[in-house]
N, C-alpha and C positions, 0 to 999 in steps of 0.2 A: 514777226510775220510781215513780209514786204510785198508779196504777190498774191493775186487772186488764186493761183494754183495752190499756194501754201494754205490759204484760208479754206479752200474747197477740200484739200487733203485732210482737214481736221474733222470731217464728217464721215460717218460710216453708214451711208444710206443708199438707196436705189438711185442709179443715174436718172436724171430727168424729173426728180421729185420737185414739184413746184408749189407746194402749199406751205412753205416755210413760215410765213407770217401767221397762218392760222393754227398750225399744230406741228411741232417738231420739224425735222429731226434735230436732235441735240448734237452739238459738237462733242467729239470724243473727250476733249479736255473738260468740258462742262459735266459730262457723265461721271468722269473720274473724280472731279471735285465734289460732286454730290454724294458719291459713294463714300468718300472720306468723311464727310460730315454725318452721313447716315451711320457710319461705324462709330463715330464719336457719341452719337445719340444712343446707339444700341448698347454700348458699354455703360453709359451713364455713371461714370466714376465721380466721386466727390471732387468738386472743383472743376470738372471738365466743361461744365456749361458756361463758365466765364468766357471761354474762347468764342462760344456761339454768341453770347451777348455783345462781345466786342465787334463781331461781324455786323450786328444790327446797327451799331453806332457808325461803323465804317460805311455801310450802305447808305444810311441817312445822310452822312457828310458828302458822299459822292453824288447822290441825287440832289442835294442842296446846291452843290457847286454847279451842276448842270442846269437846274431849273430856276435858281434864284430864290426858292422858298427856304425858310428856316428848317433845320432838321426836325424840330418838334412839330412841323406842319406836314410831315411826310409820313404816309402810312403804306406799308407793304402788304400785299395780299397774295394768297396762294394761287389765284387764277384771275383771269380777266373778268369772268362772270362775278366772282366774289367782290372784286374791286368795284365793278359797275353797280352791284347791289348796294355796297357800302355807300357809294355816292348818292344813289337814289334815295336812301333813307334820310338824306340831308335836304332833299328838295322840299320846297314849300310852294304854295300858290294854288292856282286853279286846276284845270283839267290836266291830269297826267295820263289818263287812259281814255281816249275819245271813243264815242259810239262808233262801231264798225271797225275799229282798229283791233288787230290781233295782238298788238304789243303796245306797251306804254311809249309815249313820245313818238308815235308813228310806227310804220311797219318795218323800218330798218334797224330798230334797236336790237343789239345782240342779247343773247341769253334767252332762257325759256320764258315765254309770256307769263307763266305763273310766278316767276321770280319778280318780274316788274310789277305785276298786279299786287303781289303781297307787299312789296316795298311801298307802293302807293297807299295801300290801306294802313300801313303801320308807321309810315315815315314821320309825319308831323301833324299837329293839331289842324292845320289848315288843309291837309291833304284829303279831308272828307268831302270837299267840293269837287265833284267830277261828274261827268255826264252819264256815267253808267253806275248805278248803285251796286255796292258789294252784295253778294249773295248771302242770305241768312243761312244759319246752320241747318234749318229745316229744309231748305231748297237745294242744299249741296248734294251732289251725287254721292252715294256710299263709296267709301274707300275699299279697295280690294283687301280681302282678309278681315274685314270688320263688318259687323252687323249694323244696320241703320236703325 
């Protein structure tokens, strides 16, 4: 692939779509590759998962070369939100969710506020020090479909 036209030709999307960094569209080649791996998983034949495990090693080696981290220090996640939540569980220290903030670490943090709040409550022993106390079970609103 040598030109921007060749690169753009690899996408099957509406002209003028500008949210590439936030969500899709995926390149036709990426969709085909994913379909091939999905088929491998669907069949689940004896020994077929070895190829998938080799891809994990390959991805970690490539990310290691790009970032300078050792392969055993690299963790892949299925989504940005899951990856950020994974990182939040490792945070320690003082205030992670400030009074008046709708999200942890300020109002620009991605992901649902409940995800960040949950990670702050469960993350580390020192994560209990925050300016807003966690709700007790008795003060929590009832969940849909469940009696309180």
